[in-house]
N, C-alpha and C positions, 0 to 999 in steps of 0.2 A: 333262742326265740323269746321275745318279751311281748306281752300284751298289756295294754293300758286301757282302763275303763274309767271314764269320768261319771260323776253323779253330783246331784245337789243343785242343779240349775232350776230355774223357775221364773215366775213373774212376781215382781215386788214393786212397791211404790217408791218414788224418789225418797232418799233418806233411809231406806231400809237396808237390811243386811242379808247376806247369803254366805254359806260356806260350801265351797266345791271340794270334792274328794276325788283323788285319782289313785286307783288301786292297781298295782303292778303284779303280774303273774308270769311264771316262766323262769327264764335264766336271769333272775333279778340281781345276781352277784355282779353282773356286768354294768349295773346302773351307777351313774355318778351325777351327771349334769341333767337336772330335771327342771322343766320350765312349764309355765302356763302362757299360752298365746291366746289371742282372740281375733276373730274375723267378723266384721260387720259388713252388711251388704253395701257395696260401693266404696268400701274403704280398704286400705292396705292392711295386711295382717300385721299385728302388733305383738311384740313380746311384752307381756304384762309383768312377769316376774320369773326369777331363776334362782334355784337353790342347788348347791353342790352337796351331795350326800357325804362327801369326804371332808366337809367342814369349811370350805371357802365361804366368804361372805355372800349373803343374798343380794339380789339386785331387783330394782323396780323401775318401771317406766315412770317418767315424771308425772304422767296423767293420773297415776294411782298412788303415788307416794303419800304416806300418812293415812291412807284409807284401806289399803289392802295389806295383808300379811301372809307370807308363804311359810309353810312349815312342813316337817316330815316326821313320820313315825316309822322307823326302820323295822320295828317289831311287827307292824301291820302292813309293811310293804306299801305304804301310802304317803302321798303328799297332799297338802290341803292349801286352799286359798280362801282365807277369811276376807270377805268384802263388806265394808261398812260405808255408810253415807253414800249409797249408790246413787248414780245420776243417770238420766236417760241416755247420756253419751256412753255409758258402760254396756248398753245393750249390744250383744254379740253372741256368737258361738264361741265358747271357751274350750280350748284344746289343751290337753296334757301331752307333754313330749319328753322323751328320753333322748337327749341330744348326743350325737356321736363325739362332739368336741365341746369345749367350754362355750358357754352361752355368749360370752363377750366377743367371740370370734365367729360363732355359728350364724348369727343374723337370724332373719325371719324365714328364709327360704329353706324348705325341707332338704336335708342332705342325705347322701348315701350313708346308711348306718343308723339314721334316726329311727325312732319308733314313735308313732303318733296315735293318740286315741281318736275316737270318732267325734268327740265333742259333746258339750252339753249347752243348751240354750239358756241364756240369761236375758230377761226382758225387764227393763225398768221403765215404769210409766210415770209421767209427770203429774 
């Protein structure tokens, strides 16, 4: 059993920065494919970024490339999402996920075996 807890959300002005943290607890040795997704009202869930703890390349949605950076700290059982140059369009609930399979095949729909956090709200004002 793995639990994920996100933190770091908040309200910022356009152009500002935030860093989200996702801390994993429980059977963390099972973790590999970790992702950040976001869900905005009236919009489809979007995979923002993905990182493989076993060393595969990271990936980013086109909408955040060059502005967001995903990283991990295995010693702290944590992954991070550094967000810069935030735009109002980045406003959403950001969810941390431990995917059951590689992100590139998992898609945005929760799958059996996934673990999801409860999310943290990010609001960017213009």
